[in-house]
C-alpha positions as CSV (number, residue, x, y, z in Angstrom):
1,M,167.8,-17.2,67.1
2,Y,167.1,-14.2,65.2
3,K,166.6,-12.9,61.8
4,F,166.3,-9.1,60.9
5,Q,164.8,-7.1,58.0
6,P,167.2,-6.0,55.5
7,I,167.8,-2.3,55.2
8,L,168.2,-2.0,51.4
9,K,170.2,0.9,50.3
10,P,169.8,2.1,46.4
11,L,173.1,4.1,45.5
12,I,174.4,5.8,42.4
13,W,176.7,2.9,41.8
14,G,174.3,-0.3,42.8
15,G,173.7,-3.0,40.9
16,E,170.3,-5.6,40.6
17,R,171.8,-8.6,42.2
18,I,171.2,-8.3,45.8
19,V,167.2,-8.6,45.6
20,S,167.9,-11.6,43.7
21,F,170.5,-13.1,45.5
22,K,168.1,-12.7,48.6
23,Q,165.0,-13.9,46.8
24,M,163.0,-11.0,47.9
25,E,160.1,-9.4,46.2
26,S,161.2,-5.4,45.7
27,D,160.5,-3.1,43.3
28,L,163.7,-1.0,44.4
29,H,166.6,-1.0,41.8
30,G,170.1,-0.1,41.8
31,V,170.5,-1.5,45.3
32,G,174.1,-1.3,46.3
33,E,173.8,-2.6,49.9
34,S,171.6,-4.8,52.0
35,W,172.4,-3.9,55.7
36,E,171.8,-7.2,57.3
37,L,172.4,-6.7,60.9
38,S,173.1,-2.9,62.1
39,A,172.7,-0.8,65.2
40,V,174.3,2.4,63.5
41,P,172.0,5.3,64.6
42,G,169.0,5.9,62.0
43,N,169.7,2.3,60.5
44,L,168.8,0.0,63.6
45,S,168.0,-3.8,62.5
46,V,164.5,-4.8,63.4
47,V,163.6,-8.7,64.4
48,S,161.7,-9.8,61.6
49,E,160.0,-12.9,63.1
50,G,159.3,-14.9,66.5
51,T,158.5,-13.8,69.9
52,D,160.5,-10.6,69.6
53,K,159.5,-9.7,66.3
54,G,159.5,-5.8,66.1
55,L,162.2,-5.1,68.5
56,T,165.2,-3.2,67.1
57,I,168.9,-4.5,67.8
58,V,169.1,-2.3,70.6
59,E,166.0,-3.2,72.6
60,L,166.9,-6.7,71.9
61,I,170.0,-6.3,73.8
62,D,168.7,-4.1,76.6
63,K,166.0,-7.1,77.1
64,Y,168.6,-10.1,77.2
65,R,172.0,-8.1,77.9
66,D,174.9,-10.6,78.6
67,L,172.7,-13.7,77.6
68,L,172.4,-12.1,74.0
69,M,176.0,-10.5,73.9
70,G,178.2,-12.6,76.4
71,R,179.6,-11.2,79.6
72,D,182.7,-9.6,78.2
73,N,181.0,-8.1,75.2
74,Y,178.1,-6.9,77.1
75,A,180.7,-5.3,79.6
76,R,182.5,-3.7,76.4
77,Y,179.9,-2.5,74.5
78,G,177.0,-2.2,76.5
79,N,173.7,-2.3,74.3
80,T,175.7,-1.3,71.2
81,F,176.0,-4.1,68.8
82,P,179.6,-4.2,67.8
83,L,179.3,-5.3,64.4
84,L,177.9,-4.2,61.2
85,I,176.6,-6.7,58.4
86,K,176.1,-6.1,54.8
87,F,176.1,-7.5,51.4
88,I,177.5,-5.3,48.8
89,D,176.7,-5.2,44.8
90,A,179.1,-2.8,42.8
91,C,177.7,-2.0,39.3
92,Q,180.4,0.6,39.0
93,D,183.5,1.4,40.7
94,L,183.3,2.6,44.2
95,S,185.3,5.8,45.6
96,V,189.0,5.2,46.9
97,Q,188.5,5.5,50.5
98,V,190.1,4.9,54.0
99,H,188.5,4.3,57.5
100,P,190.0,5.6,60.5
101,D,190.9,3.7,63.6
102,D,189.2,3.6,67.0
103,E,191.5,6.2,68.6
104,L,190.8,8.5,65.8
105,A,187.4,8.0,65.1
106,M,186.4,8.4,68.9
107,K,188.2,11.6,68.8
108,R,187.0,13.4,65.6
109,H,183.4,11.4,65.1
110,N,182.6,10.0,68.8
111,S,182.5,6.7,67.0
112,F,183.9,3.1,66.5
113,G,186.7,3.2,63.8
114,K,186.1,0.7,60.9
115,T,188.0,-2.4,60.6
116,E,186.4,-4.7,58.0
117,M,186.9,-7.9,55.6
118,W,185.3,-8.9,52.4
119,Y,184.5,-12.6,51.2
120,V,183.7,-12.4,47.5
121,V,180.4,-14.2,46.5
122,E,180.1,-13.5,42.9
123,T,182.0,-11.6,40.3
124,A,181.5,-10.5,36.7
125,E,184.0,-11.0,34.1
126,N,187.4,-9.0,34.6
127,A,186.1,-7.7,37.9
128,H,188.6,-6.1,40.3
129,L,189.1,-4.4,43.8
130,S,191.9,-2.3,45.3
131,A,193.4,-3.0,48.8
132,G,196.4,-1.4,49.9
133,W,199.2,0.0,47.9
134,S,201.0,-0.9,44.9
135,K,204.7,0.3,46.5
136,E,206.4,2.0,49.1
137,V,204.1,5.2,49.6
138,T,204.9,8.3,51.8
139,K,202.5,10.7,53.2
140,E,204.0,13.5,50.9
141,E,203.4,11.3,47.6
142,Y,199.9,10.2,49.0
143,V,199.0,14.5,48.9
144,K,200.6,14.9,45.7
145,S,198.7,12.4,44.3
146,V,195.7,13.4,45.3
147,A,196.6,17.0,44.2
148,D,197.2,15.8,40.6
149,G,194.6,13.0,40.6
150,T,196.9,10.1,40.0
151,V,196.0,8.0,43.6
152,E,194.6,5.5,41.4
153,E,198.1,4.6,40.2
154,L,199.2,4.1,43.6
155,L,197.0,1.3,44.6
156,N,197.2,-2.3,44.8
157,T,194.6,-3.7,42.2
158,V,193.7,-7.0,41.4
159,G,191.2,-9.2,39.7
160,T,188.5,-11.0,42.0
161,K,187.0,-14.5,42.1
162,P,184.3,-15.9,44.3
163,G,185.5,-17.3,47.7
164,D,188.4,-14.4,47.8
165,V,189.0,-12.5,51.3
166,F,190.6,-9.4,52.0
167,F,191.2,-8.3,55.6
168,L,191.0,-4.3,55.8
169,P,192.4,-3.2,59.0
170,A,191.1,0.6,59.7
171,G,193.9,2.7,57.7
172,R,194.2,0.6,54.7
173,V,193.1,2.3,51.4
174,H,190.8,0.6,49.4
175,A,188.3,0.5,46.5
176,L,185.6,-2.2,45.6
177,G,185.4,-2.5,41.7
178,A,182.7,-2.9,39.3
179,G,181.3,-6.4,39.3
180,C,182.0,-7.3,42.7
181,F,179.3,-8.8,44.8
182,I,180.5,-9.2,48.4
183,A,179.5,-10.0,51.9
184,E,181.3,-7.8,54.4
185,V,181.9,-7.8,58.1
186,Q,182.8,-4.7,59.9
187,E,182.8,-2.4,63.1
188,T,179.7,-0.6,64.0
189,S,180.8,2.6,62.2
190,N,179.6,4.7,59.4
191,V,182.6,6.5,59.1
192,T,184.4,6.8,56.0
193,Y,186.9,9.1,54.5
194,R,186.8,9.4,50.5
195,I,189.7,10.0,49.1
196,Y,189.0,9.9,45.1
197,D,185.5,9.4,43.3
198,Y,186.4,9.6,39.4
199,N,184.6,13.1,39.5
200,R,181.2,11.3,39.9
201,R,178.2,13.4,40.5
202,D,175.4,12.4,42.9
203,A,171.5,12.3,41.5
204,E,171.7,16.2,42.0
205,G,174.4,16.5,39.7
206,N,176.8,17.7,42.3
207,L,180.4,16.2,42.9
208,R,180.4,13.7,45.6
209,E,182.2,15.2,48.8
210,L,185.8,14.1,49.6
211,H,187.6,14.0,52.6
212,T,191.0,14.0,51.5
213,E,192.5,16.1,54.4
214,E,191.0,14.0,57.1
215,A,192.4,11.0,55.2
216,V,196.0,12.2,55.6
217,D,196.0,11.1,59.6
218,A,193.9,8.1,58.8
219,I,196.2,6.4,56.3
220,D,198.4,3.6,57.1
221,Y,201.3,4.0,54.7
222,T,203.0,0.7,55.5
223,Y,203.3,-1.4,52.1
224,E,202.8,-5.2,52.2
225,K,203.5,-7.8,49.3
226,E,200.3,-9.5,49.6
227,Y,197.0,-7.9,50.6
228,K,194.6,-11.0,50.0
229,T,193.8,-13.2,52.8
230,Q,195.5,-16.8,52.0
231,Y,193.5,-19.9,53.1
232,T,192.9,-23.5,52.1
233,P,189.1,-24.2,51.2
234,C,187.9,-27.3,52.9
235,L,184.8,-29.3,53.0
236,N,182.8,-29.9,56.1
237,E,185.2,-28.6,58.8
238,P,185.5,-24.5,59.9
239,V,188.3,-22.7,58.1
240,Q,189.1,-19.7,59.8
241,L,189.3,-16.7,57.5
242,V,190.2,-13.6,59.9
243,S,190.9,-13.3,63.5
244,C,191.4,-9.7,65.0
245,S,190.4,-8.0,68.3
246,H,187.1,-7.0,66.8
247,F,185.9,-10.1,65.0
248,T,186.8,-13.4,63.9
249,T,185.1,-15.2,61.0
250,S,185.4,-18.5,59.5
251,L,184.0,-20.2,56.6
252,Y,182.0,-23.4,56.8
253,D,181.4,-25.1,53.1
254,L,179.3,-28.3,54.3
255,T,177.7,-31.3,52.4
256,E,177.1,-33.1,55.7
257,S,175.6,-32.2,58.9
258,M,177.7,-30.4,61.8
259,E,177.5,-29.5,65.3
260,C,179.0,-26.3,66.3
261,D,179.8,-26.3,70.0
262,Y,179.7,-23.0,71.6
263,S,179.9,-23.9,75.4
264,E,183.3,-22.3,75.9
265,L,182.4,-19.1,73.7
266,D,181.5,-16.1,75.6
267,S,180.1,-14.2,72.4
268,F,177.0,-14.2,70.0
269,V,177.5,-16.0,66.8
270,I,176.6,-14.5,63.5
271,Y,175.7,-16.7,60.5
272,I,175.9,-15.2,57.0
273,C,174.6,-17.7,54.0
274,V,176.6,-16.9,50.8
275,G,175.3,-20.0,49.1
276,G,173.0,-22.8,49.4
277,A,170.6,-23.5,52.4
278,A,170.4,-25.4,55.5
279,K,168.3,-25.9,58.7
280,L,169.8,-24.5,62.2
281,I,168.9,-26.3,65.1
282,D,170.1,-24.8,68.9
283,Y,170.8,-26.9,71.8
284,N,166.9,-26.4,72.7
285,G,165.9,-27.8,69.7
286,V,164.7,-24.2,68.1
287,T,164.7,-24.6,64.4
288,M,165.4,-21.9,61.9
289,E,166.0,-22.1,58.0
290,I,168.8,-20.1,56.6
291,R,169.3,-19.8,53.1
292,A,171.6,-17.6,50.5
293,G,171.3,-14.0,51.4
294,E,170.1,-14.5,54.9
295,T,172.0,-13.5,58.2
296,V,171.0,-15.1,61.5
297,L,172.3,-13.9,64.9
298,V,172.7,-16.8,67.4
299,P,172.8,-15.6,71.1
300,A,175.5,-16.1,73.5
301,S,173.6,-18.5,75.6
302,A,173.3,-21.1,73.0
303,K,175.5,-23.9,74.1
304,S,175.4,-25.2,70.4
305,V,174.0,-25.1,66.9
306,A,173.5,-28.0,64.7
307,I,173.8,-27.4,60.9
308,Q,171.9,-29.7,58.5
309,P,172.6,-28.3,55.0
310,E,169.6,-29.3,52.4
311,S,172.1,-30.1,49.7
312,G,175.0,-28.0,50.4
313,V,175.7,-24.8,52.2
314,K,178.4,-22.1,52.7
315,L,178.1,-20.1,55.8
316,M,180.3,-17.3,57.2
317,E,180.5,-17.7,61.0
318,V,181.3,-14.4,62.8
319,F,181.8,-13.8,66.7
320,V,183.9,-11.6,68.9
């Protein structure tokens, strides 16, 4: 099992919750994102402890290959880890944006596209976010709304509370609102088309770059009546949140010990701790502590993991 050094990202809209939530010591302020597990070039996660301490995620995969990734995953992705895990703290509204799918991203950027999901960890009073459209929207209406600055009026905007889940397949317009603190699971990609940014300026006083033209062919204009993922919370058993071709995510809200059997799973497993603390014990008896704000990668060779909560723990479990 592996922990990695978090990559902290001070951003103009960032808040102060990530460092305290992760119980870290840092002089950084305005940290908008913590990249927990990343294979994005220039932002490679580094193992923080154990015999492989100091190895990047790419070097770790190259060393263990399908033992780490799983046979099918290694055949599919090679030495590229397919997922990017983040915590995001929005002190201000984030830009309205969209991500291309795999086909368009590969064609334009030689990159994966970006399908992602959000799990709301904490929210401020009156916090909100936008996901999808508030009504049927045509490509022509979108183009007009960008030109006259009314694109916000077309968005489906909802209030948020802890535990809310939003699945954002590539092509779905979205914007994280002020006061939202989330865990994000996404494809390994840093391709974002920014549609609208409230005429906000960067640290140098420049308007931030928009990608309204590139977004036209990336957007899914389909309207859906419900964009929030509905699930029934349940203590002491896994609750599936999202399952797609890129990742499957479940939530474990545990007050009792649980044994997770991965003998039939041909994939690594990621645990993201969104509350409480626990002890993880793998099939070889190797023990690792996990607490709120930490992420642990379990190799595909692990046949099982026992989770022993300290008093209670909330873990997101992710695999491909």
